[in-house]
N, C-alpha and C positions, 0 to 999 in steps of 0.2 A: 356620276348621276347628278342631274340638275338639282340644286338646292332650292327648296320652295320655302317662302316666308311663312312663319307660323303666327304672326301678329296681325290683327286687323289694322287698316291704314289709318283709321280715324278721320273724323270730319269736324268742321267747326263753321260757325256763321262767318259770312264775308265781312261783317261789321269790323272785325278786328284788323283785317288787311286794309279796309277802307279808311279806318282811323290813321293808319300809317300813311296812306296816300294823302289825306287831307293835311296832315302835319307836314309831310315832305313838300307838298305843293305850296303851303304857306311859307315855308323856309327857304325853298330851293327853286320854285317855279315849275311851269308845265313841262319843259324840256327834260328836267331831272326826273319828273314823274314818269314820263313816256319811256325813258331809258330804264328806269327801275322796273316798270311793268314788263318790258321786254325781257329783262333778266330773270323774272320770275314766271314767265310764260303765261301771263294774264293780260287781259284787255280791260279797258275802262268799263266797258259794258258789263263785265263779269261782276263789277262791284256796285252797279247802279242799285241793285236790290240787296241791301245789306243782310237780309234774312236768308238769302241763298246759301246753300251749303257748299263748302269748298274743302279740299283735302287738308288735313292738319299739317302735312308736309309742306303744303304751299304757304301756310302761315309761317312755318319755321324758316323756309327759304326767304320769305318777304322780310322777316325780321333781320336775317343776316345781311340782306342787300341794303336795308334801311340804315343799319349801323355802319356799313361801309361808306355811305354817303353822308350820314350825320352821326359821327361817334359821340356816344354819351347823351344823345338826345331822346332816348326811349322814355324817360320820365315825363317828357313834354307831350306825349301822346294822349294821356288821360283825358283831357277836355274834348278831344276829337272823337272819343268813343260815344260821347253824348251830344255831338253836334246835331243841329236840327235835321240835316238830311242823313243822319245815321241812327236815328232813334227807333226805327222800325223793329229792331231785334229786341228792344226792351219792353215792347207793348205787353207781351205775355207775362213778364216778370212784374210789371206795374199793376196789372189787372188784379184787384182784389187785396193788394197790400197797402199798408198805411205807414210803414216805418221800414228803415233799412234792415233792422234785425228780422223782419218778416220776409223781406226780399232776398236776403241771403239764403234763406231756406228754399228758395225757388231759382237759384242761380243756374240750375240745369236747364231752365226753360229758354235761356238765351240761345241754346243750340237744340237742334231736332233730335228726337229719339233715334232716327235713322242714321246709323253709322257712327253714333257718339261713342267715344272710348274713354271718356272721363265721367266719374259719378261723384257729385258733392254730397257731403253729409255734415250736418251741424253737430258740434260738440257742446258748445255753450253759446247762449245768445241772450242779450239784455240790451236796454237802451244805452247806446254809445259803445257797445262792445259785442264783437262776434268772433268766435273761434270755430274753425271747421277744417275738414280734410277733403282732399280730392284723391280719388282712387283711379289709377291709370291702367288701361287695358291695351294700349297700343305699344308699338315697338319702343323700348326704353332708349334706344340710340337717339331718338328725337329729343330726349330730355337731358342728355349728357352735358351740353354747353349751357344749360340753365335758361335759354331765351324764352322757352315756353312758360317756365315758371315766373320769369319776370313779367311776361305778358299777362299771366293770371293775377299777379300782384296789382298791376295797373288796372285791370278790370275790376277787382275787388275794391280798390280805392275809390273809383267813381260811383259805386253803388250809393253811398250817402248823398252824393251830389244829385242823384235822381229825385231826392226827397227834400231838396233845398239846403242841406247842410254843406259844410265845407268838405273838401276832399278828405278821405280817411287816411289814417296812418296804418300801413300794412307791415307786418313782421312775419317773415318766414320762420317757423319754429322747428320743423323737421322735414327731412326729405329722404326718400329711398326710391328704388325702381318701381315700387308698387304704389306709392302714395306720397303726397306732399301735404303739410299742415300749415295753416296760416292763422293769424289773428289780425283783426281790424279794429281800430279805435277812432271814434269821431266825437266832436264836442256837441253835446246836446244842452242847449240853454234851458235852465229851469228857474222858477222864481226864487227858490231857496239859494241857488248858486249865485243869481244876480244880486239879491240882497247881501249875501255874505261877502261877495267880492267888493261891493260898494261900501259896506260897513268897515271891511278890513282897510280899504283905502282911506275911509274917513278917520279911523283911529290913527293910522300912520300919519296922515296929514295934520290932524288936530294935535297929536303928541309932538310932532316937529315944531308946530307953531308955538305951542306952550313952552317947550324947552327953549325956544329962541327968545320968547317974550313972556317971562313968568308974570302974569297979571290976571286979574279977575275976568277981564274981557276975553283974553285968549283961553282962559279955562272954560268959559261958556262956549267958545268956538270949538274947543277940543271935544266938549260933550256933544255939541250939535252935529259936528261933521259926520260921525258914523250914521246918525240917523238920516241926514240929508243925502249923503252919497248912497246909502242903503236904498233910499227911495228912488234915487236916480237909477240905481243898478236894477231895481225891480221894473221900472219904466223901460229901460233899455232891453231887458230880457223879454218883456211883453211884446215890444216892437220887433225884436229879432224873431221871436216865434211867429208873429204874424207874417213877417217877410219870408220866413222858411216855408210856412204853409202856402203862401201865395206863389212861391217859386215852385214848390211841389206840384201844385194844381196846374201851373202853366206847363211844367215839364210833362205831366200826365196828358194834357190836351194835345201837346205837340206830338207825343209819341202816338197817340191815337190817330191824329191827322196824318202823320207819316205812314202808319200802318195802312190806313184807308187808301192813300195815294199809291202805295205799292200794290194793293189789291186791285185798284182800278186799272192800273197799268198792265197787270197780268191779265185782266179780263178783256182789255182792248187789244191784246197781242193776237196775231193770226193763229188760229187753231191749227195744230199739227205742225206748224213752222218751227222745227227744232234746231235747224242748222245754225251753229254758232253758240247755242245755249250749252250750259253745263248742267248735266243731270247726275244724280246720285252723288253729288258733291265731289265727283272725281273726274268725270269724262266730258270733254268738249265734243259736242255732236258735229260730225262732218256731213258729207254727202250721203243721201240715201242710197242704199245698195240694192234694196229689193223689198217686196212686201208680199204677204199672203193673206189668208182669210182672217186671221186673228193677230198677226204681228207684223212688225216692221224692223228691218235690219239697217243700221247705219254704221258707216265708218265713224270712228271716234278716236280721240287722243287722250290718254291719261295725263292729266295736268302735271302730276308730281315729277314724271320723268320723260314725257313726250312719247310714251309707248303707243304705237298705233294698235288699235283694237277694233273688234266688230261687237256691236251691242244690239241685242235683240230686245224690243220693247213690245208688250202686248198692247193691242189698240185699246183706246179708252173704252170702247163699247164692250170689250171682252176682259177688261182688267180684273173685274170681280167675278168672272165666270169660273166656276169651280173646276171644271175639266181642263180649261186652257191654262189656269194657274198651276194645276197639278202637273200638267205636262212640262211646263217650264221649270217648276221646282224639281220634278223628277229628273229632268235633263241636267240641271245644275248638280244635283246630288250624285247622279251616276257619273257624270264627267269628273267630279271631284274625287270619287272613289276609284275611278279607272285611270288615273293619271298614268300616261305612258307616252313616249315620243311619237308613237303612231296614232294617238288619240288627240283630237283637237283639245287644246287646254282651256279650261274654264278659269277665268281670272277673278270673277266676282259675280255675285247675284244677290238679289234681294228685292225690296219693294220701295218705290218712291213714296214721298209723303202723301200723294193722292191715291195710293194703293196700287198703281201700276207695277206689274212685275217686270223685272229686267234680268238679262243674262249677258255677262261680258266674256267674250272669248278671244283668243288670239286671232289676229287678222292674217289670213292665208293668201298667198299669191300663187296662182296656178290655175287649175281647172279640175272640175269633178271628173271621175272616171267615165261617167255617163257622156260627157261632152266629147272625150277622146273617142269613145266608141261610136259616137254619132258620126264623126268624120272619118275614122279609120275602119269602122264596122267591126273588125276583130283585131286581136293583137297576136304578134308572133310569140311562140313559146318562150324565147329568150327575153322578150320585153315583159312577159307576164311574170317571170320568176320574182323579181324584186317587189312587185306589187303584191303578189300572192303571199310572199313571206312577211311583208309589212303588216298585211291585213291579219294573217294568222297570229302574228306576234301580238298585235294589239288585242285580239279577241282572247288570247291566253290570259293577258292582263285583266281584261274586262271580266272574265269569268273567275278569276282569282279574287277579284274584289267583291264577288257575289252579285254580279250584274249580268243579265241576259239582254242583249241589245234588241232583238226581235224585229228589226227593220234593216238589215244589212242589204245593200243594193248598190249599183254603180253611182246613183245620185248621192249617196251617203259616204262615198269614198272619195277623198280629195287628194289630187296629185300636186305635189309641190316639190321644192328642192330644199335641202338642208344647207347649213353653212358651208359644207364642203362641196356643194354643187351636186350632190347625189340625189337621185330621185327618192322622194319619200311619200308614202301613201298615209293618209290620216282618215280615221273614221269620225264621221259627224252625226249629229241628230240622234240624241238619246231620249227623245221625247216620249217614246212608248216603252222604253227599257223597263225590264222587271228587276227590282232590287229584291235580293233573296229574302230579307227579313222584313220588308215593308211593301205590302200591296195596298195600293190606294183605289179610290172609286173609279178611276179611269179604266181599270180592268174589268169593270162590271157593266159593260155597255151592251151586252147581248150580241156582240158581232166580233168576228176575229180582227185582231189588230195587226197591221203589216201591209205589205204590198204584194198584190197577186203576182205569181210568177217567181217570187223569192221566198214565200212562206213554205214552211215544211207542211206535210199533210196534216199533222196533229194541230198545227197552229192554224191552218186554213179551216179546220172543222171546229175551231173554237175550243179545243182541248188543252190540256196541261202542256206547257212547254218547258224546256230546260236547255242547257248548254248545247245539246245536240240539235236543236232547232236552229241555232246560229251556225253550226257546222253545215247544215243543210243549205242555209243561205249563202254561205261562202262557196259551196259547190255550185250553186246556181250562178253566182257572179263569175266564177272561173269558167263555167260553161258558156256564158254570154261572151266573155272575152275571147274564147277560142272559136266560137261558132258564129257570133254576131247577133244573137237573140237569147232570151231566157229559155231554159229547158222546156220541152214539150211535156204535156201531162202523161203521155205514154212512153214507158222505157223503150219500146220498140221503134220509136221515132227519134231516138237519140242520135246525135251527130249528123243530123240532116237539117240544113238551113231551110227556112221557109215553112216549117210546121206550125209556127205561131204567127198569128197576124199582128200587125202593128197595134191594134187596139188593145192588145194584152200586155203591151210594154209601157212602162212609165207612169203607171197609175200612182196617184199621190194622195197623201193625207194632208190636211190643211197647213200645218206648220212646215211640212216638207217644202211647200212652195217658197216659204221664206228662206229656208237653208239653201235651196237651189239658187234662189236669186242672190243670196249672199255670195256663194262661192263663184257664180258666174261673174259678179260684179268685182270680186276680189282679184279675178285674173285680168281685169281691165287696167293694167299697169300703164297703158299708153295714155291714160287720161280721158279716153272716150267714154261717155256715159254708157252704162250697160245696156240701156234700151236700144242704143244705136248699133250694137254689135250683133252680128249674125254668124252663127256657126255654119260651116258648109254642110249641105244636106248629104246624108249618106246615100250611096247607091243601093237600090233594093237588092237583097240577096236573091240569088237564082232560086226559083221555086223548087223545093224539095231536092236541093243539090247537096250531095254528100260532102262533108268537109274533112280535109286531111288533118287529123289531130294525132300527135304522137301517142303510142300505146300507153306510155307511162302516165300522161295526163288523163287519158281515158280511165285508167284504173283508179286514180285518185278521185276524179270527179264523180264516177259511177258510185264509188262507195260512199262519198259524202252525200249523194243524192238518193241514197237508199230509202225506200218508202217507210220501212220500219226503223225507228230510232236505234234499236239494238243492232241493226245491220250496218250502221254508219260508224265512222270514227267516233269513239265514245267521248272524246274531248278535243278541243282545238289544238292542244299540244301534240297529240297523235297526228293530227292533220298536218301540223307544222313540220313534224319530223319526216313525214312522207314527202312533203315538198322539198325539204332540204336534201333528202336522199336522192330524189329525182334530179335536183340541180347538180349534185355532185357526180352523178352518172353521166349527165349531159356534158359536164365540164371534162370528164375524163375520157368521153368517147372519141373526140377528135384526136387526142393524144395517142389513144390506143390504135385508131385507124391509121395514123401516120406512120406507126411502127410496123 
């Protein structure tokens, strides 16, 4: 069975990778930077906005590639973290803080809440000293070589520099898979310290002079030196404090200006033009694959490993719509619960910083069953067996997870091939699925949810549905595959094509259009834009023409389509068993006839 990761991937601000770029460019030049960026699957544009979220794995990979080019140069990166064009990420930390010890308590603010897997906490804090701990929630494998811990040390060391002080001295105190502890010290000039240092220097100087020339004159010098140098120390301290305050104010202004520049650039960017951008800190958006009333589907690439995915984003106008958000969240949760080789895999889901909901799924290559039926009209029984068994196996897993799909139909069954080149059917679109222990407001809309022609009678009437409603929908899909159209309302018209008009086929709910567009575009492996592809039109079925369907299939379909739930297969497993038995009989029939 496929092993699934159990740790969140983690995100971080682009500022840390940008600091590596600036340092590398200063030491090695632009060509070295371009090669380095290519090795970590990033582009310069990804780092233009240092507040942008990127995968934590990308930072780890960038650190490794940096040290391959500049071994031992990691400590030199610190000043580039607070370079003028890398200050945007510090604006939130500087807002409302007046000293490093205050800022350390807000170190989390340099990264977004969305996707963050590190949580900082302060253990002790005072002028010139801070001790704290970071708790780690991502894959501990990222921490094994210590590079991320070193990056954290460098980040902690520059915090005092934001307030005009010299770079801090960081000591790693303890480390485990769950947490790391650090302390930071920095020099804070105070009047008492300045006077004390000056006076001590005066005592030493005066004592040395008196020892070399014992006389009344040098005795006076020895007495006056501590006072004079103490005064000089006081003056130097006051001057140093003014310089620190001036530097801190300048740093605050530069950070604000940089933050405003980033905001202005975002505001001037073309609305809705996402191609090439990184969203959710993980995925580089590619070509648009399709869109519906409330969502858009894009091809995308996961930055950490180059995995091609499909990402569904709610439109800005509906990002905060309760029903649309519930649908997307329900789909993500149901897909996560129902993981199976014959169910489209959900990879990630959540909300972007602006509140937009997103859902990341595996990118499928192939076509929806609806498209195949569109140009083939109906399938031969032998062609239907693998599809029927894949669908039934998936629904068994779905029901075992406590989920009822409620919208099974050819448009939501995707035909692709596995690694061995075998046909595989995958179920899509769990947007109106019912999760056994959680019913949300989407179910209280006063109208039946589903697609006419595939809904069970109890579902179509708005009644309670259970797993047997999905059994009915499978029966409707099998019927359409064998006859060429969804089943007729009257059982007496079964097995006769032409009883349902074209207007009764293919009705869609809003987000279905998004999924249909996604799967159509995913099949366009020739590189032709999906809008330019046209499926061949199906020849119209003969009016009320009887269709030759094997008796075994008729028995299975008629039982699955029974009007009363108690007359159907009582679960998908029973239906799957009947299909398997029929396939075994069909396989043995030629052998028996040949003897």
